N, C-alpha and C positions, 0 to 999 in steps of 0.2 A: 179880322184878326191877321197880322203877318206873322206867320210862325217861325222864327228864325233858329228850330230846335231841328232844323232838316239840314241846316249847311254842313260842312266835314266836320267842323268844331262841336257841332251838337249845342249853339247857342249864340247868340249877338256877338258875345265876346270875340269870335273868329275875326270880326270885321277889325276890331280893337286892335288885336294881337298881329295881323297881318300889318297894321300900319306903325305898331309900334317896332317891329322885328326892321322893315322899310327904313323907318326913320334913324334905327342902329346901324343899320348897313350903309347909308347915305352920309353917317356923321364920319367917315373915314378912318371907323375903327377897323382893325383886324379882327372881325369876331370870333375866327378861328383860334385864335390865342387868346379868349378871353373867356370867363363864365356870366352868362346873363342871367341876371336875377331879378324878381318879382313879388310883389305880395298881392296876394288873390285869396277869395272866399272860396275858390272852386272852378268857376267857367272860365275864364281868364287863363287862368294856369293848365286847364285842358287844351285850349286852344293853342296858350304857347307850346305847350309841349308838342303838340301835332308836328307844328311848323320846324321848332328846333330837332324833332327827330329826322324830318326830311331834309334837312339843311345842315346834319350834323352838327349843331352847336351845343354847348354844355349849357345846362339851365339849372337852376337854382329856384325854388318855389316855396315861398313863405306864407304861411298858412296859420289856422288856430284850430281848438276844440269845435267852433260851431261849424268849421266845413264838416259835408256829410263825407262817410267814410268813403263811398263809390267815388266820389270825386276824384280823392287823396289816391286810393288804388289807381284810377285810370293814369292819374299822372305819372307816379311810378311806374305802371307797365309802359309809358310812353318812353322810359328813361330818364324821368328827370328826377334831381333830387328835391325830395321835401322836408322841409324843416316846420314842423308845429310850434308855436309861439303859445305858451299857456299862461303868463305873466298878463294881467290886463295891464291897461292903461289907467292916466289918471279919470277919463270920462266912465269908467267901467267896462269899456269894450277893448279890442285887441289891436285895434288898428294902427294906433300910437306906439305900440308895442313892437310890432311887426317893422314899421317904417325906423324904429331904433335901431331894431337888430340889422336891418339892412345898412343904414349909414355907418353903423359900428363895423361892419366887416368890409365896407368900401374904404373906412380910414385904413383897415390893418392891411387889405390886400388891394394892389393897383390893377389887378387882373379882374375885379369884379366890377360889372358894366351894369346899372341898375336904370331898365327900361320905365321905370316911373310913370305908370298910366295917371297918377293923381296930378300930376305937372305938365306932362306932355302935351303940346297942343296937338300932337297926331291923333291923341283920341279922339276929341270930337270932331276932327276935320275928317276920319274914318266914316263916320255916320254921316258928316255932311254931304261926304262924296258917294256914299253907298246907299245905307240905310234910308233916309228921306228921298231922295229922288225916285228910287224904287217904290214908294208907298205913292208918292205924288203920282207917279207914271201908270203903276195898274189901276189907281182910282179916280185919277183924273180930277177929281174934285172932294177934297176932306174938310170938313165942319169943324170936326174934334178929333184930335190926334193924345191919347193917353200914353204916357210913358213912365215906366219904372226907374227910379235915381238912384243909382248907387254910387261911382265916382262924378258921374253927371257928365259923361262925355257922350253917350247914345243922345241924352234931354238937348245938351248944348249944341252939338252938331245939327241936329233936327231943327231945333230952334234956328241958327243961324241961316237954314235953307229954305225953311216955310216963311221966314219973314221977309225973303227977298222974294221969291217965287207963289207964295200963298198965303200974303199977310191975313187974310181974314180967318185964316185956320187957328180954332181956338185950342194953346196947347197946356195941356193939365199935366202936371208932373205928380205923380202919385209914391209916397215914400212910406218906408214903416215906420208907425209909432215906436219911438224910444231912440229913433236916429237923429241928428244933430245938423243932417241937411239944412233942414228949414226951422229949425227952434234951437236955443240955446240949452238945453237939459237933454241928458241924455237918459235912456231906459233898458231894462232887459230886453235883449232879443234873441231867438233861439234858430231861426231861419236864415239860412246864407243868400245872396244875393242883391236886396236892396237894403239902403241905410248904410251910415257908418256912425263910428264914435268919435270921427275927427272931420269937420268938412274939407272934402278935397279942393285943392287951390282953382282948379278948373271950373267948379261950380259957380254960377251967378244965381244967387237964391231970390234974385228979383226979376229973373229973366221970364218964367211960366206965366201965363195967363193967370194960372190958379194951381194951388198947390191942396192933395188931398193925405193925411196922417191916417193910415189904416193898422188898426190892430191885426195882430199875426193871427186871432182865432177867426177873422174874417178871412184873411189869407187861406187857412185849412178848409173854411167852408167853401169857398170858391172853386178851390181845386179841387174838392170831392165832388162838387156839383156837376162841374165841366166834364168830368170824367166820367160819372154818371149817367148823364143827360145827353152826351155826343157822343163818348168814346173817345173823347180825345183827353190824353194822361200828359197835364204839363207841368212845370216847377211851380215852386212857391212864387217866385216874382211875378209870373202870371196871373195868379189866384189875386194878387194884392191889386196888380192894375185892374182885373175884373171887377174886383171889389169897389175900387174907385169909380167903375163906369156905373154900378149898380147905385153908388150913391148920389150920382148926378142924374141919374134917368128921369126922373118925374122931371125935371126941369129942361131936356131933350126935346128940340121938336121931333114928332116920328118921322118925317121926311130927310132928319139931318145924316150925313154921314159920319160915320163913329170909326175911328181906324183904334186897335190896341196893339201896340210891340208886345208878344209872346217872347220872353228873352230865350226859353230852352223847355224841353219836354221832361216828363216826370219822372223817369226811370231811376235818375239821382237821386229822388227825394222817397223811395218807396219806403225806407226804414225811417222817414222822419214825417213827413207833410200825411202819409198815405198810412204810416203805423198807429193804430189805436193807443196803443201801450204809449207810446211816444209822446203823442198828442195829448193824452191824459198826464201824464206825468209832469207836463209842464203849464199846465192849465188852459189848454187849447180847445178842449172839447166842447164848447157851448156854443157850436156851430152846427145848427140844424141844416138839413139837405132841403132847403127851401128856396122857391124862388120869389119867395115874398120881398116887399120892400122894406126899410129899415126903417124903424120909427124916427120921426124928425129930430128927435130930442139925443138920438144916436150919433147924430152927423157932427164928422171934426173936420170942419174945411178950414184953411186957410186961402185969402186972397193976396 
Protein backbone atom coordinates (compact mmCIF):
# COMPACT_ATOMS: atom_id res chain seq x y z
CA UNK A 1 0.00 0.00 0.00
CA UNK A 2 1.31 3.43 -0.96
CA UNK A 3 0.12 5.65 1.89
CA UNK A 4 -0.27 9.18 0.53
CA UNK A 5 -1.54 10.54 3.84
CA UNK A 6 2.02 11.17 5.01
CA UNK A 7 2.76 13.94 2.50
CA UNK A 8 2.50 17.63 3.56
CA UNK A 9 -1.07 18.06 2.29
CA UNK A 10 -2.23 14.89 3.99
CA UNK A 11 -3.42 13.18 0.78
CA UNK A 12 -2.57 12.18 -2.78
CA UNK A 13 -4.23 15.44 -3.87
CA UNK A 14 -1.11 17.35 -2.83
CA UNK A 15 0.43 16.32 -6.15
CA UNK A 16 -2.65 17.44 -8.05
CA UNK A 17 -2.68 20.75 -6.21
CA UNK A 18 1.00 21.37 -6.90
CA UNK A 19 0.46 20.67 -10.59
CA UNK A 20 -2.59 22.92 -10.84
CA UNK A 21 -0.82 25.82 -9.15
CA UNK A 22 2.29 25.42 -11.33
CA UNK A 23 0.06 25.37 -14.41
CA UNK A 24 -1.62 28.60 -13.33
CA UNK A 25 1.73 30.24 -12.62
CA UNK A 26 3.07 29.18 -16.02
CA UNK A 27 -0.02 30.53 -17.80
CA UNK A 28 1.29 34.08 -17.54
CA UNK A 29 -1.55 35.22 -15.30
CA UNK A 30 -0.67 37.50 -12.39
CA UNK A 31 -1.91 35.26 -9.60
CA UNK A 32 -1.12 37.87 -6.97
CA UNK A 33 -3.97 39.98 -8.34
CA UNK A 34 -6.45 37.13 -8.84
CA UNK A 35 -8.61 34.90 -6.69
CA UNK A 36 -8.02 31.21 -7.39
CA UNK A 37 -11.10 29.02 -7.15
CA UNK A 38 -11.72 25.29 -7.21
CA UNK A 39 -14.45 22.75 -6.55
CA UNK A 40 -13.49 20.13 -3.96
CA UNK A 41 -14.92 17.43 -1.73
CA UNK A 42 -12.13 17.98 0.79
CA UNK A 43 -8.61 16.74 0.18
CA UNK A 44 -7.75 18.82 -2.88
CA UNK A 45 -9.06 21.90 -1.10
CA UNK A 46 -6.78 21.30 1.86
CA UNK A 47 -3.74 20.78 -0.38
CA UNK A 48 -4.52 23.91 -2.40
CA UNK A 49 -4.97 25.86 0.83
CA UNK A 50 -1.55 24.67 2.06
CA UNK A 51 0.18 25.88 -1.11
CA UNK A 52 -1.77 29.13 -1.41
CA UNK A 53 -1.04 30.01 2.21
CA UNK A 54 2.68 29.54 1.55
CA UNK A 55 2.54 31.59 -1.66
CA UNK A 56 0.12 34.23 -0.34
CA UNK A 57 -2.48 33.54 -3.06
CA UNK A 58 -6.16 34.24 -2.42
CA UNK A 59 -8.22 31.04 -2.64
CA UNK A 60 -11.92 30.19 -2.69
CA UNK A 61 -12.98 26.55 -2.30
CA UNK A 62 -16.44 25.39 -3.32
CA UNK A 63 -17.69 22.32 -1.51
CA UNK A 64 -20.98 20.71 -0.39
CA UNK A 65 -22.68 19.12 2.64
CA UNK A 66 -21.04 15.72 2.01
CA UNK A 67 -17.61 17.18 2.76
CA UNK A 68 -16.59 16.33 6.29
CA UNK A 69 -16.54 19.12 8.82
CA UNK A 70 -12.91 18.54 9.74
CA UNK A 71 -11.73 19.10 6.16
CA UNK A 72 -13.76 22.30 5.87
CA UNK A 73 -12.36 23.55 9.18
CA UNK A 74 -8.79 22.87 8.00
CA UNK A 75 -9.38 24.78 4.75
CA UNK A 76 -10.67 27.79 6.67
CA UNK A 77 -7.86 27.57 9.24
CA UNK A 78 -5.36 27.77 6.36
CA UNK A 79 -6.95 31.01 5.16
CA UNK A 80 -9.17 29.84 2.32
CA UNK A 81 -12.68 31.13 1.77
CA UNK A 82 -15.08 28.16 1.75
CA UNK A 83 -18.45 28.22 -0.02
CA UNK A 84 -20.82 25.32 0.71
CA UNK A 85 -23.29 24.57 -2.10
CA UNK A 86 -26.51 22.97 -0.85
CA UNK A 87 -28.48 22.75 -4.11
CA UNK A 88 -28.32 19.34 -5.80
CA UNK A 89 -27.63 18.94 -9.52
CA UNK A 90 -29.77 17.03 -12.04
CA UNK A 91 -28.09 13.73 -11.07
CA UNK A 92 -28.92 14.16 -7.40
CA UNK A 93 -25.37 15.09 -6.38
CA UNK A 94 -23.63 18.41 -5.93
CA UNK A 95 -20.79 18.47 -8.46
CA UNK A 96 -22.82 20.03 -11.26
CA UNK A 97 -24.09 22.72 -8.89
CA UNK A 98 -20.57 23.44 -7.62
CA UNK A 99 -19.28 23.85 -11.16
CA UNK A 100 -22.24 26.05 -12.14
CA UNK A 101 -21.50 28.32 -9.19
CA UNK A 102 -17.87 28.70 -10.29
CA UNK A 103 -18.82 29.39 -13.90
CA UNK A 104 -21.32 32.04 -12.84
CA UNK A 105 -18.73 33.69 -10.59
CA UNK A 106 -16.21 33.67 -13.43
CA UNK A 107 -18.69 35.39 -15.73
CA UNK A 108 -19.30 38.10 -13.14
CA UNK A 109 -15.74 38.67 -11.96
CA UNK A 110 -12.71 38.73 -14.34
CA UNK A 111 -10.37 38.37 -11.36
CA UNK A 112 -11.56 34.81 -10.64
CA UNK A 113 -9.20 32.09 -11.97
CA UNK A 114 -10.62 28.55 -12.05
CA UNK A 115 -7.94 25.87 -11.64
CA UNK A 116 -10.41 23.24 -12.97
CA UNK A 117 -9.13 19.83 -11.89
CA UNK A 118 -11.83 18.16 -14.02
CA UNK A 119 -10.42 19.28 -17.38
CA UNK A 120 -6.91 20.49 -16.67
CA UNK A 121 -4.41 18.01 -18.20
CA UNK A 122 -2.00 18.91 -15.41
CA UNK A 123 -4.13 16.75 -13.08
CA UNK A 124 -3.22 13.37 -14.63
CA UNK A 125 0.25 14.59 -15.61
CA UNK A 126 1.07 15.25 -11.96
CA UNK A 127 0.49 11.56 -11.19
CA UNK A 128 2.20 10.35 -14.35
CA UNK A 129 5.31 12.23 -13.25
CA UNK A 130 5.21 11.55 -9.50
CA UNK A 131 2.80 8.89 -8.19
CA UNK A 132 3.28 6.20 -10.83
CA UNK A 133 7.11 6.35 -11.06
CA UNK A 134 7.45 6.13 -7.28
CA UNK A 135 5.30 2.97 -7.21
CA UNK A 136 7.29 1.23 -9.93
CA UNK A 137 10.61 2.39 -8.47
CA UNK A 138 9.72 1.02 -5.04
CA UNK A 139 8.37 -2.37 -6.12
CA UNK A 140 10.26 -3.00 -9.36
CA UNK A 141 7.48 -5.20 -10.69
CA UNK A 142 3.75 -4.63 -10.18
CA UNK A 143 1.23 -7.23 -11.27
CA UNK A 144 -1.93 -5.45 -10.07
CA UNK A 145 -2.41 -1.76 -9.32
CA UNK A 146 -5.67 -0.78 -7.57
CA UNK A 147 -6.68 2.89 -7.70
CA UNK A 148 -9.73 4.77 -6.47
CA UNK A 149 -11.44 7.11 -8.93
CA UNK A 150 -12.72 10.60 -8.20
CA UNK A 151 -11.85 13.06 -10.96
CA UNK A 152 -9.78 10.32 -12.61
CA UNK A 153 -6.50 12.24 -12.40
CA UNK A 154 -4.58 9.64 -10.40
CA UNK A 155 -6.00 6.80 -12.48
CA UNK A 156 -5.30 8.33 -15.89
CA UNK A 157 -1.82 9.49 -14.92
CA UNK A 158 -0.87 6.04 -13.64
CA UNK A 159 -2.35 4.36 -16.71
CA UNK A 160 -0.34 6.60 -19.03
CA UNK A 161 2.87 5.77 -17.18
CA UNK A 162 2.35 2.04 -16.66
CA UNK A 163 1.20 1.42 -20.22
CA UNK A 164 4.62 2.66 -21.38
CA UNK A 165 6.88 1.38 -18.61
CA UNK A 166 5.10 -1.74 -17.33
CA UNK A 167 2.42 -2.82 -19.82
CA UNK A 168 1.89 -6.16 -18.07
CA UNK A 169 0.57 -4.40 -14.96
CA UNK A 170 -3.17 -4.85 -14.65
CA UNK A 171 -4.83 -1.54 -13.70
CA UNK A 172 -7.97 -1.89 -11.59
CA UNK A 173 -10.19 1.17 -11.15
CA UNK A 174 -12.28 1.18 -7.96
CA UNK A 175 -15.29 3.49 -7.73
CA UNK A 176 -18.15 4.02 -5.30
CA UNK A 177 -21.54 2.55 -6.13
CA UNK A 178 -23.80 5.45 -7.09
CA UNK A 179 -21.07 7.30 -8.97
CA UNK A 180 -21.51 8.01 -12.70
CA UNK A 181 -17.83 7.63 -13.57
CA UNK A 182 -18.43 4.19 -15.09
CA UNK A 183 -22.20 3.85 -15.23
CA UNK A 184 -25.01 6.09 -16.55
CA UNK A 185 -27.20 6.31 -13.46
CA UNK A 186 -26.36 7.92 -10.14
CA UNK A 187 -27.27 6.94 -6.61
CA UNK A 188 -26.86 8.29 -3.09
CA UNK A 189 -23.31 8.62 -1.74
CA UNK A 190 -22.32 9.78 1.73
CA UNK A 191 -18.54 9.41 2.00
CA UNK A 192 -16.47 12.07 0.20
CA UNK A 193 -13.43 11.26 -1.90
CA UNK A 194 -14.32 8.82 -4.66
CA UNK A 195 -17.10 8.98 -7.22
CA UNK A 196 -18.90 11.85 -8.92
CA UNK A 197 -22.39 12.86 -10.00
CA UNK A 198 -20.98 14.20 -13.29
CA UNK A 199 -18.28 12.36 -15.23
CA UNK A 200 -15.06 14.44 -15.45
CA UNK A 201 -13.80 15.12 -19.00
CA UNK A 202 -10.28 13.89 -18.18
CA UNK A 203 -11.57 10.40 -17.35
CA UNK A 204 -11.54 7.73 -20.06
CA UNK A 205 -13.91 5.11 -18.66
CA UNK A 206 -12.56 2.49 -21.09
CA UNK A 207 -8.92 2.91 -20.07
CA UNK A 208 -8.68 0.61 -16.99
CA UNK A 209 -8.34 -3.13 -17.40
CA UNK A 210 -11.18 -3.65 -14.96
CA UNK A 211 -13.64 -1.55 -12.95
CA UNK A 212 -15.15 -2.39 -9.56
CA UNK A 213 -18.14 -0.64 -7.99
CA UNK A 214 -18.13 -0.79 -4.20
CA UNK A 215 -21.12 0.00 -1.94
CA UNK A 216 -20.26 2.28 0.95
CA UNK A 217 -21.02 -0.26 3.65
CA UNK A 218 -18.05 -2.23 2.35
CA UNK A 219 -15.95 0.93 2.55
CA UNK A 220 -16.83 1.26 6.22
CA UNK A 221 -16.09 -2.40 6.87
CA UNK A 222 -12.64 -2.26 5.31
CA UNK A 223 -11.63 0.98 7.04
CA UNK A 224 -12.56 -0.44 10.42
CA UNK A 225 -11.03 -3.83 9.72
CA UNK A 226 -7.72 -2.25 8.70
CA UNK A 227 -7.66 0.04 11.75
CA UNK A 228 -8.35 -2.77 14.22
CA UNK A 229 -6.17 -5.39 12.56
CA UNK A 230 -3.12 -3.28 11.68
CA UNK A 231 -3.37 -0.03 13.64
CA UNK A 232 -3.46 2.03 10.43
CA UNK A 233 -6.29 4.57 10.41
CA UNK A 234 -7.16 5.42 6.80
CA UNK A 235 -9.80 7.43 4.97
CA UNK A 236 -12.89 6.24 3.15
CA UNK A 237 -11.23 6.10 -0.26
CA UNK A 238 -8.66 3.63 1.06
CA UNK A 239 -11.39 1.42 2.45
CA UNK A 240 -13.09 1.39 -0.94
CA UNK A 241 -9.87 0.39 -2.71
CA UNK A 242 -9.21 -2.38 -0.17
CA UNK A 243 -12.75 -3.68 -0.68
CA UNK A 244 -11.92 -3.91 -4.37
CA UNK A 245 -8.86 -6.02 -3.62
CA UNK A 246 -10.92 -8.30 -1.40
CA UNK A 247 -13.37 -8.77 -4.27
CA UNK A 248 -10.70 -9.96 -6.70
CA UNK A 249 -8.45 -11.75 -4.20
CA UNK A 250 -9.71 -15.28 -5.02
CA UNK A 251 -8.48 -14.90 -8.61
CA UNK A 252 -5.13 -13.26 -7.88
CA UNK A 253 -2.09 -15.61 -7.82
CA UNK A 254 -0.60 -15.86 -4.32
CA UNK A 255 2.84 -14.73 -5.50
CA UNK A 256 1.55 -11.63 -7.35
CA UNK A 257 2.67 -8.14 -6.35
CA UNK A 258 -0.50 -6.17 -5.59
CA UNK A 259 -0.24 -2.43 -4.93
CA UNK A 260 -3.00 -0.15 -3.65
CA UNK A 261 -2.92 3.64 -3.58
CA UNK A 262 -4.15 4.84 -0.18
CA UNK A 263 -5.29 8.45 -0.79
CA UNK A 264 -5.43 9.74 2.79
CA UNK A 265 -5.44 8.92 6.50
CA UNK A 266 -8.48 8.56 8.72
CA UNK A 267 -8.43 11.45 11.20
CA UNK A 268 -10.70 13.49 8.92
CA UNK A 269 -13.27 10.67 9.00
CA UNK A 270 -13.61 10.18 12.76
CA UNK A 271 -17.05 11.83 12.70
CA UNK A 272 -18.25 9.76 9.76
CA UNK A 273 -16.73 6.40 8.77
CA UNK A 274 -15.58 5.66 12.31
CA UNK A 275 -18.64 7.05 14.10
CA UNK A 276 -21.22 4.34 14.91
CA UNK A 277 -24.17 6.74 14.99
CA UNK A 278 -23.28 8.38 11.66
CA UNK A 279 -22.84 4.97 10.03
CA UNK A 280 -26.12 3.59 11.41
CA UNK A 281 -28.13 6.65 10.38
CA UNK A 282 -27.06 6.08 6.76
CA UNK A 283 -27.68 2.35 6.75
CA UNK A 284 -23.99 1.49 6.42
CA UNK A 285 -23.77 -0.60 9.58
CA UNK A 286 -24.09 -4.03 7.93
CA UNK A 287 -20.32 -4.30 7.95
CA UNK A 288 -18.99 -7.12 10.15
CA UNK A 289 -15.37 -6.92 11.24
CA UNK A 290 -14.27 -10.07 9.46
CA UNK A 291 -11.70 -11.16 6.93
CA UNK A 292 -14.09 -13.63 5.33
CA UNK A 293 -14.49 -13.41 1.56
CA UNK A 294 -17.76 -12.11 0.20
CA UNK A 295 -20.18 -14.56 -1.41
CA UNK A 296 -19.85 -14.74 -5.19
CA UNK A 297 -23.36 -13.36 -5.74
CA UNK A 298 -22.41 -10.08 -3.99
CA UNK A 299 -19.66 -9.26 -6.46
CA UNK A 300 -20.30 -6.23 -8.64
CA UNK A 301 -17.54 -6.20 -11.25
CA UNK A 302 -17.43 -4.26 -14.52
CA UNK A 303 -14.89 -5.25 -17.19
